[in-house]
C-alpha positions in Angstrom: -60.8 -29.9 22.7 -59.0 -26.4 23.2 -58.1 -27.0 27.1 -56.0 -29.9 26.2 -53.7 -27.5 24.0 -52.5 -25.8 27.3 -51.3 -29.2 29.4 -48.1 -30.7 29.5 -46.9 -34.3 30.5 -44.4 -35.4 32.3 -43.5 -39.0 33.3 -43.0 -40.4 37.1 -42.7 -44.0 38.4 -44.2 -45.0 35.2 -47.4 -43.0 35.4 -48.3 -39.7 33.1 -49.1 -36.5 34.5 -51.1 -34.3 32.3 -50.7 -30.7 33.9 -51.1 -27.0 33.0 -48.1 -24.6 34.2 -48.1 -21.2 33.2 -44.6 -20.8 34.0 -44.2 -17.0 35.4 -44.1 -15.8 38.5 -42.3 -16.1 41.5 -45.6 -17.0 44.0 -46.4 -20.8 42.7 -50.0 -21.6 43.3 -50.7 -25.6 43.2 -54.5 -26.5 42.4 -55.5 -29.7 43.8 -59.0 -30.8 42.1 -61.9 -33.1 43.7 -62.8 -36.5 42.8 -64.3 -37.2 39.5 -63.1 -34.0 38.3 -60.0 -32.2 36.7 -58.0 -29.5 36.1 -60.8 -28.5 34.3 -62.9 -27.0 37.0 -60.2 -24.1 36.6 -60.2 -23.4 33.2 -62.5 -19.8 33.8 -60.2 -18.5 36.4 -56.6 -19.5 35.1 -56.1 -15.9 33.2 -56.9 -14.2 36.5 -55.1 -16.2 38.4 -51.9 -16.0 36.8 -52.1 -12.2 37.2 -50.8 -13.0 41.0 -49.1 -16.6 40.9 -47.4 -19.5 38.7 -50.5 -21.6 38.4 -49.8 -25.2 37.9 -53.3 -27.7 38.0 -52.2 -31.3 37.8 -55.1 -33.9 36.4 -54.9 -36.2 39.4 -53.8 -39.7 38.2 -57.2 -42.0 37.5 -58.5 -38.3 36.0 -58.7 -35.9 33.3 -55.7 -36.5 30.7 -53.4 -38.1 33.2 -52.7 -41.9 33.4 -55.5 -44.0 34.5 -53.7 -47.4 35.6 -56.0 -50.4 36.6 -53.9 -51.8 39.3 -54.1 -48.5 41.5 -55.9 -47.7 44.8 -56.2 -43.9 43.6 -55.7 -43.3 47.7 -55.0 -39.6 48.7 -51.5 -41.2 50.3 -50.7 -42.7 46.7 -52.0 -39.1 44.7 -49.8 -36.8 47.6 -46.6 -39.3 47.1 -46.5 -38.7 43.5 -47.5 -35.0 43.6 -44.5 -34.7 45.8 -41.9 -36.0 43.3 -43.8 -34.2 40.9 -43.0 -30.9 42.6 -39.3 -32.1 42.9 -38.9 -32.6 39.0 -40.5 -28.9 38.7 -38.0 -27.9 40.9 -40.7 -26.1 43.0 -40.1 -25.7 47.0 -42.1 -23.0 48.0 -45.7 -22.6 47.2 -49.2 -22.2 48.3 -52.1 -24.7 47.7 -55.8 -24.7 46.6 -57.8 -27.9 47.2 -61.2 -29.5 46.7 -62.9 -32.3 47.8 -60.6 -35.2 47.2 -57.8 -32.7 46.8 -57.9 -31.4 50.3 -57.3 -34.9 51.6 -54.3 -34.9 49.4 -53.1 -31.8 50.7 -53.2 -33.1 54.3 -51.3 -36.0 53.3 -48.7 -34.0 51.0 -48.0 -31.6 54.7 -47.7 -35.0 56.3 -45.1 -35.9 54.3 -43.2 -32.5 54.6 -43.6 -33.1 58.5 -41.7 -36.3 58.0 -38.9 -34.5 56.5 -39.0 -36.4 53.2 -39.0 -33.6 50.9 -37.9 -29.9 50.9 -41.5 -28.1 50.8 -42.5 -24.8 52.2 -46.7 -24.4 52.1 -47.5 -20.6 52.5 -51.0 -20.7 52.0 -53.9 -23.1 51.9 -57.0 -21.9 50.1 -60.0 -24.6 51.0 -63.1 -24.3 48.6 -66.2 -26.3 49.0 -65.8 -30.2 50.2 -67.9 -32.8 51.8 -66.7 -32.6 55.5 -70.2 -33.6 57.1 -69.0 -37.5 55.9 -66.1 -36.9 58.5 -68.1 -35.0 61.1 -71.4 -37.4 61.4 -71.6 -38.7 64.4 -74.7 -40.8 63.9 -73.7 -44.2 62.1 -77.0 -44.5 60.2 -76.8 -41.1 59.0 -73.5 -41.4 57.9 -74.2 -44.4 56.1 -77.1 -43.0 54.3 -74.7 -40.0 53.0 -71.8 -42.5 51.9 -75.0 -44.3 50.0 -76.3 -41.3 48.5 -73.0 -39.8 47.2 -71.7 -43.2 46.0 -74.8 -43.9 44.1 -74.5 -40.2 42.9 -71.3 -40.4 41.6 -71.9 -44.1 40.1 -74.6 -42.8 38.3 -72.6 -40.1 36.4 -70.7 -42.7 34.9 -73.5 -44.7 33.1 -74.1 -42.6 30.1 -73.2 -38.7 29.1 -77.2 -37.9 29.8 -76.7 -39.5 33.4 -73.6 -37.2 33.6 -75.4 -34.4 32.6 -78.3 -34.5 35.1 -75.8 -35.1 37.9 -73.3 -32.6 37.0 -75.9 -29.6 36.7 -77.0 -30.6 40.4 -73.8 -28.9 41.8 -74.6 -25.6 40.3 -77.3 -23.3 41.7 -78.0 -21.7 38.2 -78.1 -24.9 36.0 -77.5 -22.3 33.0 -73.9 -21.8 34.6 -72.5 -24.6 32.6 -73.3 -25.3 29.1 -73.4 -28.1 26.9 -70.0 -27.3 25.2 -69.0 -27.3 28.9 -70.5 -30.4 29.9 -69.4 -32.5 27.1 -65.6 -31.2 27.8 -66.2 -32.6 31.5 -67.5 -36.0 29.8 -64.7 -36.3 27.6 -62.2 -35.5 30.4 -63.8 -38.3 32.4 -64.0 -41.3 29.7 -60.6 -40.2 28.2 -58.1 -43.5 28.1 -61.3 -45.9 29.8 -61.6 -43.3 32.5 -64.6 -44.7 34.1 -62.9 -47.5 35.8 -61.6 -45.0 38.0 -64.9 -44.3 39.3 -64.8 -48.0 40.7 -62.4 -46.7 43.7 -65.4 -44.5 44.8 -65.4 -47.0 47.9 -61.4 -46.0 48.4 -62.8 -42.1 48.4 -65.7 -42.5 51.0 -63.4 -44.9 53.2 -60.4 -42.4 53.4 -63.1 -39.3 53.7 -65.2 -40.8 56.9 -62.1 -42.5 58.6 -59.6 -39.7 58.4 -61.8 -36.8 57.7 -61.7 -35.4 60.9 -58.0 -36.0 61.7 -56.9 -33.8 58.2 -59.3 -31.4 59.6 -57.4 -31.4 62.9 -54.2 -31.4 61.1 -55.0 -28.3 59.1 -55.8 -26.6 62.2 -52.3 -27.2 64.1 -50.6 -26.1 60.8 -49.0 -23.1 60.8 -50.0 -22.1 57.3 -52.0 -19.1 56.3 -56.0 -20.8 56.1 -58.3 -18.9 53.9 -62.0 -20.9 52.8 -64.0 -20.2 50.0 -67.5 -21.3 49.8 -70.4 -21.6 47.3 -73.4 -20.8 49.7 -75.6 -22.8 47.8 -74.3 -25.8 47.6 -76.5 -28.7 47.8 -74.0 -31.4 49.3 -71.7 -29.0 51.5 -74.4 -27.2 53.1 -73.8 -23.8 55.1 -73.5 -25.6 58.3 -70.3 -27.1 56.9 -69.2 -23.6 56.2 -69.5 -22.9 59.7 -68.3 -25.7 61.6 -65.1 -25.4 59.4 -64.8 -21.9 60.8 -65.2 -23.5 64.4 -63.1 -26.1 63.6 -59.7 -24.6 62.1 -60.7 -21.5 64.3 -60.6 -19.0 61.5 -61.2 -15.3 61.4 -64.3 -13.8 59.6 -61.8 -12.0 57.3 -60.3 -15.8 56.2 -63.7 -16.6 55.0 -65.8 -15.9 52.0 -68.9 -17.1 51.0 -70.5 -16.9 47.5 -74.4 -16.2 47.3 -76.0 -18.0 44.9 -73.7 -20.1 43.9 -73.3 -24.4 43.9 -70.3 -26.4 44.6 -67.8 -24.8 41.9 -67.7 -21.4 42.8 -64.3 -21.0 41.0 -66.9 -22.3 37.9 -70.1 -20.5 38.4 -68.8 -17.3 39.9 -65.3 -17.0 38.1 -65.1 -13.2 38.5 -66.1 -12.7 41.8 -63.9 -15.6 43.0 -60.9 -14.4 41.3 -61.6 -11.1 43.3 -61.8 -13.1 46.7 -58.5 -14.6 45.9 -56.6 -11.3 44.9 -57.8 -9.7 48.3 -56.8 -12.7 50.5 -53.4 -12.7 48.7 -53.0 -9.5 49.8 -54.0 -9.9 53.3 -52.1 -13.0 53.4 
């Protein structure tokens, strides 16, 4: 697979982190992917992004080409702790962060580590993509349990076979043909690499963290002094337009810090890469 050729590997705390690093540029952009995906989510926009940033995209532990240990909880706190060591090894002290889904949870934990004074890191800008915040904001326990069961069921079914994976992956796109058969196969290869399907058994940890700490994390993001931007695929079947509006309200963001991409699903950087890249460039200029 061509994408693997872009990767470097570093061993930290007995774990291999596989990552993409464009190396050039003073402004660093760390990208944190979501649960059950990988750095491959961003393969269509990296050439545009690297015109403005030094882009670093790790495969989180348990995903992509990184280590997939058996005895690991795969929590956001675990991931954040290792990533701060990773950034120290790369001598990164000043950066912006783009995060989606599980990556947003990790972002919050990184900021907590910074606030405690454990590491010397300065986060300047945060780009927040489609994320399942409804799990954090649903007040009715019965509705919340239904949402959790549906999401857990979908993710676990994805791991049963390539055909099931393809079926559920396509649901994430507004235009189903936006992802090719080759790209689907590449995703599957990264998901199953090094017996990676076992990571899906920890979906309950992700659900628990999202529902228990999600609202707190959004409030932490609100209090943070970093520049905050939201980019959202308008037609996401999992993360509705209501979530987009709720984020604006919760984070008290200005309209110019919000970008809504029409006819686009859960992966705006994949489905509408040119529009997405233009938005990033525009937001960077206004930051």
